[in-house]
C-alpha positions as a Markdown table, in Angstrom:
| # | Residue | x | y | z |
|---|---|---|---|---|
| 1 | Unk | -163.9 | 52.7 | 74.1 |
| 2 | Unk | -160.8 | 52.1 | 76.2 |
| 3 | Unk | -161.7 | 52.8 | 79.9 |
| 4 | Unk | -158.2 | 54.1 | 80.6 |
| 5 | Unk | -158.5 | 56.7 | 77.9 |
| 6 | Unk | -162.0 | 57.7 | 79.1 |
| 7 | Unk | -160.9 | 58.0 | 82.7 |
| 8 | Unk | -157.8 | 60.0 | 81.8 |
| 9 | Unk | -159.7 | 62.4 | 79.6 |
| 10 | Unk | -162.3 | 62.8 | 82.3 |
| 11 | Unk | -159.7 | 63.6 | 84.9 |
| 12 | Unk | -158.0 | 66.2 | 82.7 |
| 13 | Unk | -161.3 | 67.9 | 81.8 |
| 14 | Unk | -162.7 | 67.7 | 85.3 |
| 15 | Unk | -159.5 | 69.2 | 86.8 |
| 16 | Unk | -159.4 | 72.1 | 84.2 |
| 17 | Unk | -163.1 | 73.0 | 84.5 |
| 18 | Unk | -163.1 | 72.7 | 88.3 |
| 19 | Unk | -160.3 | 75.2 | 88.5 |
| 20 | Unk | -162.1 | 77.4 | 86.0 |
| 21 | Unk | -165.5 | 77.3 | 87.8 |
| 22 | Unk | -163.9 | 77.9 | 91.3 |
| 23 | Unk | -162.2 | 81.0 | 90.0 |
| 24 | Unk | -165.4 | 82.5 | 88.7 |
| 25 | Unk | -167.0 | 85.3 | 90.8 |
| 26 | Unk | -170.2 | 83.3 | 91.4 |
| 27 | Unk | -171.3 | 81.0 | 94.3 |
| 28 | Unk | -170.1 | 77.5 | 93.5 |
| 29 | Unk | -169.3 | 74.4 | 95.4 |
| 30 | Unk | -165.8 | 73.0 | 95.7 |
| 31 | Unk | -166.2 | 69.8 | 97.6 |
| 32 | Unk | -168.3 | 67.7 | 95.2 |
| 33 | Unk | -166.2 | 68.3 | 92.0 |
| 34 | Unk | -163.0 | 67.5 | 94.0 |
| 35 | Unk | -164.8 | 64.4 | 95.4 |
| 36 | Unk | -165.7 | 63.2 | 91.8 |
| 37 | Unk | -162.1 | 64.0 | 90.6 |
| 38 | Unk | -160.7 | 61.8 | 93.4 |
| 39 | Unk | -163.1 | 59.0 | 92.6 |
| 40 | Unk | -162.1 | 59.1 | 88.9 |
| 41 | Unk | -158.4 | 58.9 | 89.8 |
| 42 | Unk | -159.0 | 56.1 | 92.2 |
| 43 | Unk | -161.0 | 54.2 | 89.6 |
| 44 | Unk | -158.1 | 54.7 | 87.2 |
| 45 | Unk | -155.7 | 53.1 | 89.7 |
| 46 | Unk | -158.2 | 50.3 | 90.4 |
| 47 | Unk | -158.5 | 49.5 | 86.7 |
| 48 | Unk | -154.8 | 49.5 | 86.2 |
| 49 | Unk | -154.4 | 47.2 | 89.2 |
| 50 | Unk | -157.0 | 44.9 | 87.7 |
| 51 | Unk | -155.2 | 44.7 | 84.4 |
| 52 | Unk | -151.9 | 44.0 | 86.2 |
| 53 | Unk | -153.4 | 41.3 | 88.4 |
| 54 | Unk | -156.4 | 39.9 | 86.4 |
| 55 | Unk | -156.6 | 36.8 | 88.7 |
| 56 | Unk | -156.6 | 39.0 | 91.9 |
| 57 | Unk | -154.1 | 39.0 | 94.7 |
| 58 | Unk | -153.2 | 35.7 | 96.3 |
| 59 | Unk | -152.2 | 35.2 | 99.9 |
| 60 | Unk | -151.7 | 31.6 | 100.6 |
| 61 | Unk | -154.9 | 29.8 | 99.8 |
| 62 | Unk | -156.9 | 33.1 | 100.0 |
| 63 | Unk | -157.7 | 34.7 | 96.7 |
| 64 | Unk | -158.7 | 38.4 | 96.9 |
| 65 | Unk | -160.5 | 39.8 | 94.0 |
| 66 | Unk | -159.7 | 43.4 | 93.0 |
| 67 | Unk | -162.7 | 45.8 | 92.9 |
| 68 | Unk | -162.0 | 49.0 | 91.0 |
| 69 | Unk | -165.1 | 50.6 | 92.7 |
| 70 | Unk | -163.3 | 50.2 | 96.0 |
| 71 | Unk | -160.3 | 52.1 | 94.7 |
| 72 | Unk | -162.7 | 54.8 | 93.5 |
| 73 | Unk | -164.2 | 55.2 | 97.0 |
| 74 | Unk | -160.8 | 55.4 | 98.6 |
| 75 | Unk | -159.5 | 57.8 | 96.0 |
| 76 | Unk | -162.5 | 60.1 | 96.5 |
| 77 | Unk | -162.1 | 60.2 | 100.2 |
| 78 | Unk | -158.3 | 60.7 | 100.1 |
| 79 | Unk | -158.3 | 63.4 | 97.4 |
| 80 | Unk | -161.1 | 65.4 | 98.9 |
| 81 | Unk | -159.6 | 65.1 | 102.4 |
| 82 | Unk | -156.3 | 66.3 | 101.2 |
| 83 | Unk | -157.7 | 69.3 | 99.3 |
| 84 | Unk | -159.9 | 70.4 | 102.1 |
| 85 | Unk | -157.6 | 69.4 | 105.0 |
| 86 | Unk | -160.4 | 67.5 | 106.7 |
| 87 | Unk | -160.7 | 63.9 | 108.0 |
| 88 | Unk | -164.5 | 64.0 | 108.1 |
| 89 | Unk | -164.6 | 63.1 | 104.4 |
| 90 | Unk | -164.2 | 59.4 | 105.5 |
| 91 | Unk | -167.4 | 59.7 | 107.5 |
| 92 | Unk | -169.1 | 61.2 | 104.4 |
| 93 | Unk | -168.0 | 58.3 | 102.3 |
| 94 | Unk | -169.4 | 55.8 | 104.8 |
| 95 | Unk | -172.7 | 57.6 | 104.8 |
| 96 | Unk | -172.9 | 57.7 | 101.0 |
| 97 | Unk | -172.0 | 54.1 | 100.5 |
| 98 | Unk | -174.0 | 52.8 | 103.5 |
| 99 | Unk | -171.3 | 50.3 | 104.5 |
| 100 | Unk | -168.0 | 50.3 | 106.4 |
| 101 | Unk | -166.3 | 47.4 | 104.6 |
| 102 | Unk | -163.6 | 49.8 | 103.3 |
| 103 | Unk | -163.1 | 51.6 | 106.6 |
| 104 | Unk | -159.4 | 50.7 | 107.1 |
| 105 | Unk | -158.1 | 51.6 | 103.6 |
| 106 | Unk | -160.2 | 54.8 | 103.6 |
| 107 | Unk | -159.0 | 56.0 | 107.0 |
| 108 | Unk | -155.4 | 55.2 | 106.2 |
| 109 | Unk | -155.6 | 56.9 | 102.8 |
| 110 | Unk | -157.3 | 60.0 | 104.3 |
| 111 | Unk | -154.8 | 60.4 | 107.1 |
| 112 | Unk | -151.8 | 60.0 | 104.8 |
| 113 | Unk | -153.2 | 62.3 | 102.2 |
| 114 | Unk | -154.2 | 64.9 | 104.8 |
| 115 | Unk | -150.8 | 64.9 | 106.4 |
| 116 | Unk | -149.0 | 65.3 | 103.1 |
| 117 | Unk | -151.3 | 68.1 | 101.9 |
| 118 | Unk | -151.0 | 70.0 | 105.2 |
| 119 | Unk | -147.2 | 69.9 | 104.9 |
| 120 | Unk | -147.2 | 71.1 | 101.3 |
| 121 | Unk | -149.9 | 73.8 | 101.1 |
| 122 | Unk | -153.0 | 75.3 | 102.7 |
| 123 | Unk | -156.5 | 74.0 | 102.1 |
| 124 | Unk | -158.5 | 75.0 | 99.1 |
| 125 | Unk | -160.7 | 77.3 | 101.2 |
| 126 | Unk | -157.7 | 79.1 | 102.7 |
| 127 | Unk | -156.2 | 79.4 | 99.3 |
| 128 | Unk | -159.4 | 81.0 | 97.9 |
| 129 | Unk | -159.5 | 83.4 | 100.8 |
| 130 | Unk | -155.8 | 84.5 | 100.2 |
| 131 | Unk | -156.3 | 84.8 | 96.4 |
| 132 | Unk | -159.4 | 87.0 | 96.8 |
| 133 | Unk | -157.6 | 89.0 | 99.6 |
| 134 | Unk | -160.4 | 88.5 | 102.1 |
| 135 | Unk | -159.9 | 89.0 | 105.8 |
| 136 | Unk | -157.8 | 86.1 | 106.9 |
| 137 | Unk | -156.3 | 85.0 | 110.2 |
| 138 | Unk | -153.2 | 83.0 | 109.5 |
| 139 | Unk | -152.3 | 80.0 | 111.5 |
| 140 | Unk | -150.2 | 80.8 | 114.6 |
| 141 | Unk | -147.7 | 78.1 | 115.5 |
| 142 | Unk | -145.3 | 77.8 | 118.4 |
| 143 | Unk | -142.5 | 78.9 | 116.1 |
| 144 | Unk | -143.9 | 82.4 | 115.5 |
| 145 | Unk | -143.2 | 85.4 | 117.7 |
| 146 | Unk | -147.0 | 85.9 | 118.1 |
| 147 | Unk | -147.5 | 82.6 | 119.9 |
| 148 | Unk | -146.7 | 84.0 | 123.3 |
| 149 | Unk | -148.5 | 87.3 | 122.8 |
| 150 | Unk | -151.4 | 88.2 | 125.1 |
| 151 | Unk | -154.4 | 90.3 | 124.1 |
| 152 | Unk | -153.3 | 93.0 | 126.5 |
| 153 | Unk | -150.1 | 93.4 | 124.6 |
| 154 | Unk | -151.8 | 94.5 | 121.4 |
| 155 | Unk | -155.1 | 96.0 | 122.6 |
| 156 | Unk | -155.7 | 99.7 | 123.5 |
| 157 | Unk | -156.6 | 100.5 | 127.1 |
| 158 | Unk | -157.5 | 104.2 | 126.6 |
| 159 | Unk | -160.9 | 103.5 | 125.1 |
| 160 | Unk | -163.4 | 106.3 | 124.9 |
| 161 | Unk | -166.8 | 105.1 | 125.8 |
| 162 | Unk | -170.3 | 106.4 | 126.6 |
| 163 | Unk | -172.7 | 105.3 | 129.2 |
| 164 | Unk | -176.2 | 106.0 | 130.5 |
| 165 | Unk | -174.6 | 108.8 | 132.6 |
| 166 | Unk | -173.1 | 110.6 | 129.5 |
| 167 | Unk | -174.4 | 114.0 | 128.7 |
| 168 | Unk | -175.0 | 115.4 | 125.3 |
| 169 | Unk | -172.0 | 117.7 | 125.7 |
| 170 | Unk | -169.7 | 114.8 | 126.5 |
| 171 | Unk | -170.9 | 112.8 | 123.5 |
| 172 | Unk | -170.5 | 115.9 | 121.3 |
| 173 | Unk | -166.9 | 116.4 | 122.5 |
| 174 | Unk | -166.2 | 112.7 | 122.1 |
| 175 | Unk | -167.3 | 112.9 | 118.4 |
| 176 | Unk | -165.3 | 116.0 | 117.8 |
| 177 | Unk | -162.1 | 115.0 | 119.4 |
| 178 | Unk | -161.8 | 111.5 | 118.0 |
| 179 | Unk | -162.1 | 109.8 | 114.7 |
| 180 | Unk | -163.3 | 106.4 | 116.0 |
| 181 | Unk | -166.0 | 104.8 | 113.9 |
| 182 | Unk | -167.7 | 103.1 | 116.8 |
| 183 | Unk | -167.9 | 103.5 | 120.5 |
| 184 | Unk | -168.6 | 101.0 | 123.3 |
| 185 | Unk | -171.6 | 101.5 | 125.6 |
| 186 | Unk | -171.4 | 100.6 | 129.3 |
| 187 | Unk | -173.9 | 100.9 | 132.1 |
| 188 | Unk | -172.0 | 103.4 | 134.2 |
| 189 | Unk | -168.5 | 104.5 | 134.9 |
| 190 | Unk | -168.2 | 102.3 | 138.1 |
| 191 | Unk | -169.2 | 98.8 | 137.0 |
| 192 | Unk | -168.2 | 99.2 | 133.3 |
| 193 | Unk | -170.5 | 96.4 | 132.2 |
| 194 | Unk | -170.4 | 96.2 | 128.4 |
| 195 | Unk | -173.9 | 96.6 | 126.8 |
| 196 | Unk | -173.1 | 97.0 | 123.1 |
| 197 | Unk | -171.6 | 99.6 | 120.7 |
| 198 | Unk | -172.8 | 102.5 | 118.6 |
| 199 | Unk | -171.5 | 103.6 | 115.2 |
| 200 | Unk | -170.7 | 107.0 | 114.0 |
| 201 | Unk | -172.9 | 108.1 | 111.0 |
| 202 | Unk | -170.8 | 111.0 | 109.8 |
């Protein structure tokens, strides 16, 4: 069979089924399918380069043979680094292959892919959090009005607390006059050393 057709079909099916599996409400990994998809795409580019330059690349008297497997390694690191917005994928590639002969192309590809992906969209993990509407702390940059905010600007200072010196009457009044779900516990009203918190059960 033609290797280009095989790789192209593998990339298409891997992309579709990876997206399908990630969207399922079951625990599933994301990194390894993306890593394999990047390796397949890199291998496709490597095979195409080999067909375009069957005798390799020539620089003076030096003849450099083209290795499609090297393109697969670079593609896997770059694609997974772009999708996850991490640079540590290059280290993972070096640990998997056991050699650092491709360190320069891998690092350059990961840095360029990471920079382009961060400029275009959030990482796959942030996207999943936003799609599932999970608690999410967005990135705060210098261009937002929250960048120069202090904690004291948004926190409440009139906190109702209980201590070792609190009486049953005070705790009962605290529960009846407030609707807080939890209350901080301090050692005493003078030192105000935080010891923990207690939750309301009704």
